[in-house]
C-alpha positions as CSV (number, residue, x, y, z in Angstrom):
1,X,87.0,140.0,79.6
2,X,90.1,138.6,81.2
3,X,92.1,140.6,83.8
4,X,95.8,139.9,83.9
5,X,97.3,142.1,86.5
6,X,100.0,141.2,88.9
7,X,99.0,142.1,92.5
8,X,102.1,144.2,93.0
9,X,101.5,146.1,89.7
10,X,97.8,146.6,90.5
11,X,98.5,147.9,94.0
12,X,101.5,150.1,93.1
13,X,99.9,151.6,90.0
14,X,96.6,152.8,91.5
15,X,97.2,153.4,95.2
16,X,99.4,156.2,96.1
17,X,102.7,155.3,94.6
18,X,103.1,151.9,96.2
19,X,102.0,152.7,99.8
20,X,100.3,149.3,100.0
21,X,103.2,147.4,98.5
22,X,105.7,149.0,100.8
23,X,103.4,148.3,103.8
24,X,103.1,144.6,103.2
25,X,106.5,143.4,104.3
26,X,106.1,145.3,107.6
27,X,102.6,144.0,108.3
28,X,102.5,142.0,111.6
29,X,101.2,138.4,111.5
30,X,97.5,138.3,111.9
31,X,96.9,141.8,110.4
32,X,95.4,142.4,106.9
33,X,95.4,145.2,104.4
34,X,92.2,146.6,102.9
35,X,92.2,149.1,100.0
36,X,89.9,150.4,97.3
37,X,90.1,149.1,93.8
38,X,90.0,152.6,92.4
39,X,91.8,155.8,93.2
40,X,88.9,157.2,95.2
41,X,88.5,156.7,99.0
42,X,91.1,156.7,101.7
43,X,94.5,155.0,101.4
44,X,95.2,151.5,102.6
45,X,93.8,150.5,106.0
46,X,95.1,147.7,108.2
47,X,92.9,145.6,110.4
48,X,92.8,142.5,112.6
49,X,90.1,139.9,111.8
50,X,87.9,138.7,114.6
51,X,88.2,135.1,115.7
52,X,86.2,132.5,113.8
53,X,82.7,132.0,115.2
54,X,82.6,128.4,114.1
55,X,85.4,125.8,113.7
56,X,86.8,125.2,110.2
57,X,85.7,121.9,108.7
58,X,87.4,120.6,105.6
59,X,84.9,119.0,103.4
60,X,86.9,116.1,102.3
61,X,83.9,114.0,101.2
62,X,83.5,116.1,98.1
63,X,86.9,115.0,96.9
64,X,86.2,111.2,97.1
65,X,84.1,111.2,93.9
66,X,86.4,113.6,92.0
67,X,87.6,111.7,88.9
68,X,91.1,112.0,87.7
69,X,92.2,111.9,84.1
70,X,92.7,108.4,82.5
71,X,96.4,108.7,82.6
72,X,96.3,109.4,86.4
73,X,93.9,106.5,87.2
74,X,95.2,103.6,89.3
75,X,95.6,100.5,87.1
76,X,95.3,97.3,89.1
77,X,97.5,94.5,87.7
78,X,98.3,91.0,88.5
79,X,101.9,90.4,89.4
80,X,102.5,89.1,85.8
81,X,101.0,92.4,84.4
82,X,97.4,91.6,83.4
83,X,95.1,94.5,84.0
84,X,92.2,93.6,86.3
85,X,90.8,96.9,87.3
86,X,91.0,100.7,87.1
87,X,90.2,103.4,89.6
88,X,89.7,107.0,88.6
89,X,88.6,108.3,92.0
90,X,89.0,107.4,95.7
91,X,85.4,106.0,95.7
92,X,86.1,103.8,92.7
93,X,89.4,102.8,94.4
94,X,87.5,101.5,97.4
95,X,84.9,99.8,95.2
96,X,87.6,98.1,93.1
97,X,89.7,97.0,96.1
98,X,86.7,95.3,97.6
99,X,86.5,92.8,94.8
100,X,90.1,92.2,93.9
101,X,92.1,89.1,94.2
102,X,94.4,89.0,97.3
103,X,97.4,88.5,95.0
104,X,96.7,91.8,93.2
105,X,96.5,93.7,96.5
106,X,99.7,92.1,97.7
107,X,101.5,93.0,94.5
108,X,100.7,96.7,94.8
109,X,101.0,97.0,98.6
110,X,104.5,95.4,98.5
111,X,105.6,98.1,96.0
112,X,103.8,100.9,98.0
113,X,101.8,101.7,94.8
114,X,98.6,102.7,96.8
115,X,100.3,105.3,98.9
116,X,102.3,106.7,96.0
117,X,99.1,107.1,93.9
118,X,97.3,108.9,96.7
119,X,100.3,111.2,97.3
120,X,101.1,111.9,93.7
121,X,97.6,112.1,92.2
122,X,95.5,113.5,95.0
123,X,98.2,115.4,96.8
124,X,96.9,114.0,100.1
125,X,100.0,113.7,102.1
126,X,98.2,112.7,105.3
127,X,96.3,109.8,103.7
128,X,99.4,108.7,101.7
129,X,101.4,108.5,104.9
130,X,98.8,106.5,106.7
131,X,98.4,104.1,103.7
132,X,102.2,103.8,103.5
133,X,102.2,102.7,107.1
134,X,99.5,100.1,106.4
135,X,101.4,98.8,103.4
136,X,104.6,98.4,105.5
137,X,102.8,96.8,108.4
138,X,101.0,94.4,106.1
139,X,104.3,93.5,104.4
140,X,105.7,92.7,107.9
141,X,102.7,90.5,108.6
142,X,101.2,92.8,111.3
143,X,97.9,93.3,109.4
144,X,95.8,90.4,108.4
145,X,93.2,92.1,106.2
146,X,94.8,94.6,103.9
147,X,91.6,95.1,102.0
148,X,89.7,96.2,105.1
149,X,92.6,98.4,106.3
150,X,92.7,100.3,103.0
151,X,89.0,100.7,102.9
152,X,88.9,101.9,106.5
153,X,91.6,104.6,106.0
154,X,89.9,106.1,102.9
155,X,86.5,106.0,104.7
156,X,87.9,107.7,107.8
157,X,89.5,110.4,105.8
158,X,86.8,111.1,103.2
159,X,83.7,109.7,104.8
160,X,81.9,106.4,104.7
161,X,80.1,107.2,101.4
162,X,83.4,107.7,99.6
């Protein structure tokens, strides 16, 4: 069974003529509303959550092996257009970059293809910004080993096993 209720309609229709909906805009930052899913029980209650007992850790490593669709895969090409590799995940990106010709890396880095792919396909703005800086620094001759710099950035962001 699929439930297709809008939150506003659900709350307004079953909880005291919209008391929850009308309370939401006035709710102070850091407070939350709790209500029953049926008409029984008290009306909506507000509360403040206790502070986290442990720090939040984003488990980025699990995303490194997530494969994208074939049309979103990174296609490595020589400057003249010949396809020499395809990466459908960040892990396969690292693996492929490790064995590519320097001319292929230079071709893509000069066009900022790597950072654009990471931004557009993985929506990782932070990694994309770091890779864009590496691409720019490499283009200016400030980085000698582009392959190592790309590998290091992905490994630092997603873990060494990515």
